[in-house]
N, C-alpha and C positions, 0 to 999 in steps of 0.2 A: 770507162771504155767498155763497150759491149763486144762480145764474141759469140760465134755460133757454137752451141753445145748440143751434142747428141744425148738426149735424155734416155737413161737406161730403159730397156723394154723388160717386160715380165716374161718369165719362163713359160707360163701357162695362162692364157687369157680367160680360162674358165674359173680361175681362182681369184679372190679379191686382191687388188693391187692399186696403188696410186703413187703419184710423184707430185712434189710441191716445192716451189721456191719459197723459202722461209724468210719472212720479213720481221717477225716478232712472235712472242709467246704470250698467251692469255693464261695467267696463273689460276683463273677461276674454272678452267675447263680441263678435261683429260683426253688422252688419245689424240686422234687426228684433229679434233675440234680445238685443241689447245694451240695449234700452230696457225699463225696468221700468214697468209701469203697467196701466191698465184698457183693455181693448179696447172700442171704441165702434162702434155700428151706424151705418154710413154712410147719410146721407139721413134721419136721424131726430133727434129732440130728446133731449138729455141734460141733466141738472141738474148743473152743474159750478161749482166755486169760481171767483170772480173771480181772474184771474191764472194760472189753470191753463194748462198747455201741451198743445197737441194736435199730434200728428204725423200727417200724411196722406200716404199712399203710393199711387200707381197707376202701372201700366205702360200707356203709350198710344202710338199712332202719331202722331208729331209731324210738323208740316209739313216738307216737303223731306227726309224720312227714309224709308228703305225697311224699317225694322224698329222694333219697340217699344223704348221706353226709359223708365226710371223718371222720374216727375215727383213730387218730394217737397216738401211745404210744412210749415213749422213755424209754428204759430199761438199767440197768447196770447189768452185770454178777457178781454174788456173788461167794464166795469160794466153796460153795457146788453145784454150777451149776444152782442154781435157779436164777430167774430174779427179780430184784427189780424195781418197777416203779418209774422213776424220775418225769415224768409228762405225762399227757394225754390231748388231745385236740379234740374237736368235732367241725366240721364246715370247710367251704371252706377257712377260713382265718387262717388255721393251721400253715402255713409255718413260719412266723416271730416268733410266740410264741415258736414253737419247735426249731427253729434255735438258738434263744437266750439261751435256756436251754441246747442245745447240745454244744454250745460254752463254757458255764460255766462248763459243765461236762467234756469236753475234757481237760480243764485247771486243773481240780482237780484230 
């Protein structure tokens, strides 16, 4: 069953950001390219299956930091169209931590 989901928007459109519905993972690639799926428009509604996974990435200036860092969140779509956070990671080493959680979530 599909539900309307509000895809999270970025805090600052001048900085790199993207959102994607994850369908699978390519073990031969790293970073964004390792995730197979559909690109989503940040800040807009999308019709998605209940249980879908959404990966949200943005680079932002975090408190007490003097440079941008990635802030990455893995969500699961709930019955009512809300997003439940599975995990979130801050820092340039985000990929392996998010990848492992995404693999686990895709299996469940």
